N, C-alpha and C positions, 0 to 999 in steps of 0.2 A: 487305753488307746494310744496306739503307736503308728508309727512312719515308719518303713525302712526304706533303704534306697541303695541299689546295685545298679553304680553303670557298667557297661559291655564295652569291652575292647572291641568286638567284633564287628559293632554296629553302633550308629548314634543316637541309643537308646536307655534312657536309664530306667529300671525295673524299680517300681515302688509299689512296696506291699503295705495295704492300708488292714489296718487292725482295730475292732473292736472289739473291745473285754466282754465279758459274760456280765461282770460287775456295773459298767454301763449301759447295760438293758436287760436287766433280770427278766426272764420269762422270756421273752423274743423268740419268735417263731423266723423272722427273717430279717434281713437285714441288706439294705441297697447302698450303693454308691451314686450320687446323684452329682454332678460338676460339669466343669465347661468345656470337660474332654468326653461325654456325652451327650449334649443338649439338654441336661440335668433334669434326664428321665432316672426317676428315681428306679425302674424295673431292666434296666437297661444293661447293668452291671450288679448282679446279685454278688453278695458276698459269702462263702461256702461256711459252714457251720465245724467247729472242731471237735475234738472228745472234750474238748475241757470246756465248751459251751462257748469261744471264743468264735468271732466270725472273721474272714480274712479275703483277700481278693489282690493277686498281685497283677498290676498292668505295665504297658511298656509305655512310657511317655517321653518324649523329645524333650531332651536338654536345652538349658538357657533359656526357661521361663518359669511364670509360676501359673498354677493353676488353682484355680478354686472349687469347694468340694463340700459336701455335706452329706452323712449318714441319714437312712431313711428306715426306721425302725419300725417293722409289718406294717408298713406302708402310710402311714399315719404321723410318727416323731421324727422332727427333724433335729438332729445332732451336730453338733460339731466336734472336730476332735479336740480333746484336752491339750496334745501334744503338737499341734499344728505350727511347721513356722513360721506364722502369722496370720493375720484376721484381715478382711477385707467387707466394708457395708455393701451390704443386701440390695437388692433391689427394692425389696420388704423395707420400709421404715423400720428403725432400731432392732432389726436382725442383721449379725455380721455371719460370714461366712468362715470357713477353715481353707485356707493357704498351703499348699505344697509348693517349694520352689526347687527347682531341677536344673 
C-alpha cells in the first residue's frame, strides 16, 4: 500500500495516488476507496486493476488538510493503508481510519 503525492503548480490541488498491492488483497476482483472526500461511499471511487494485480486511483485533493479513508475489497472487507500518514479513530468503536495529509 502506498500514497504518492504530487502538488500542481498550475492550480491549488494535490494529486494523490492511492495504491493497494496485490499481496494486500489476494484474489480481489474489485477495490473501492471510501473516505470523507466521497461521503464514505465504497462504490464512488473504484480503483483500477493494473496488469501486476495491484489496484490504484488518483484523486485531486485540496491541500492544507487531512483526509480519512479506507480501501473496500470486493465490497465487503475494509482495509487501512499500511503506509498512511497516520490513523484516526472511526465512528465504529475499536476501528481506525487511514489518514492522508496534503
